[in-house]
N, C-alpha and C positions, 0 to 999 in steps of 0.2 A: 756373788762377790765381784764377778765381771762390771757391776754397776760401779763400784770402788773406783775405778780408773778414770770414770766419767765425772767425778765429785771435784775434780781439781779448781772449779770456779769456785767453791766454798771455802778454800783456804783462806781467804781474806776474814773468815768469820771463826777463825781460831781462838780470838779474844774470847768468846764466848765459850770455849772448851777449857780454857785455864782451869787449873784448880789450884788452891791455896787457902789459907786462914781467911785473907780478907778480900779476895778478889772477887767475889761473889756479890759483894755491897756494890761494886762499880760496876759489875755486869749486870745485874738484875734488881738488887734493891732500891739503889739510888734513883736510878732512871724510872722505877715504877712508882716511888713516893713522890717525886717530880712531877711524872704525868698525872698522878691522883690530884696533886694540889693544883696544876693548870686547870685540868679538866673541871675539879671540883669548884674552884674560885670561879671559873665561868658560869658553872651554873649556878652556883648560889649567888653571884653579885651580879648575875645577867642583865637585871635591871639598872645596875649603877656602869655597867661596863658595856660600851657599844663599840661593834667592831664595825664601820660603816661600810668597809669592802673587805670580804674574805678575799676575793681574787689579788687586790692589792697587796693584802698582807701576805698572801703566800708569795706573791711575786717580789715583795722586798727579801723574804727569807729563801727566795731563788736566788737572788741576786749575791746572799752570801754564801750560799752553797756553791755557786761557781768560783768564787774566790777561794774557798775552803779548799774545793778539791785539788786546785793546782797547789795550795800551802802542804797539804798532807802528802800529796806524792814528791813533792821536791823534799819534804822533811824526810820521807822513808827512803828515797834515793841517797840523801845526806847521812842518814844513820847507817844505811847498807855499805857505803863507799868511804866513810870517814875513818882515817887510820889513826887509833887511840887505843892501845892495850886495854885500859880500864872498860872500854866497853866489851870485849871479849872475856871478860872474868864473870862468874856467877854471881849474881846479886845479893847482897848480904840481908841478914835478918831471914825472914822466912818467904824463901822466893818461891814464885808460882812456878806450877809445873805443868807441861803439856803432855798429854797421854795420846798416844796415835798408834794405828794399828799398821805395822808394814811387815810387808812377805809374810802376813800370816801371824806375827808375832806381837805382842802389845808392848810398846816401848813408852817410857817416862823419861821425856827430856826435863831437866831443873836448869830453868832460862839464865841465860847470861843478858847483861844490859842491852847489847844490841838486838837480841833476837827479841826481847821484850819489847824494846820500843819499834821494832819493825813490826811486830804483830799488832800493835795500838795503832801505828799510824796507817797499817793496811786496812785495818778494819774502820778508821775513821774515813779514809779515801772510799772505800767501798759505800759507806752507809751515806756520805754525802751526795755520792752520785745517786743511790739509790731515792733518798729525799727529794733531789733535784727532779729526778724523772716524776716520782710522785707529785711533787708540786705543780708541774708542769700538766700532767694528767688531771689536776684536780681544777686547774684554771683553763684549761682548753677545751676539755672534754666534757659534754653534756649527754645525758642519758635519755632516752626516750623508748619508753616501753608502750604496749596495747595497753589500753585501760582494763585494770584489773588482774593483769599478768605482769610481773609476779605481785602476789600481794604487797600493798603499801607497807605493812609492818616488815616482809623481809626486806625491802627498800631499805628503809629506815634501820634495821639492824646491820646490814653492809655497809651503809654510810657512816654508822657510829661505829663500826670496827674499824673502816678506813682510818676516820680522823683519829681514833685511838693508837693505831697503829703508827701513824703520821706523828703525832705527840710523844708516843714513847720513844722512836725513832730520834727525833730532835733531842729529847730529855738524855738519851743515852749518848747521843754524840756530844751534848755539853758537858755530861759527866765525863766520859771519857777523854774529851779534849783538855779538861782541868786534871786529871789524874796525869796525862802525859806534861803538860806545862809544868804540874808539880816537880814530877819527875826530872823533866829537863832543869828547871830553875834550882832546884833545891839538892836531889839526889845523886845527879849526875858528878858534883863537886866533891863530894863525900867518900869519894872511891875507898 
């Protein structure tokens, strides 16, 4: 349990721990479906779809990530400090819940609008920073191994897993951003 106090940096991933009837679709199912569609489309239509320069494509994505990081952090600050009584009420309908272990006891928090938006924007900010760093690594770092070590198959599997993680992260960021925009555009005004 001493390790638990060192896990504060993972608080930004609380979005993935939310429980509710519909939230798992936005956490896991939609991003996975979108990732499969993107990767499947790329492999099935590989002869028709040409990506002339993957580093340029990732560089363009990184340009967007640089802007999004600032947007998400500003949105998080705005949601956290904006004075509006409606933000501090429990969400209507079937609100998501966050389960946490504090002082040895398991607590279940039914989310307010403010807490929900803070969790979403914190997740998006962290994910966009991670994707930015991964994008820089993909573009700037090349690996050179001694011949035959590790086996070529392992290198290909690791490369595929890295791309799958990167595409899934982009898909998750897109889906959760759309969820947060829906909530800000539609749900916030229906207190």
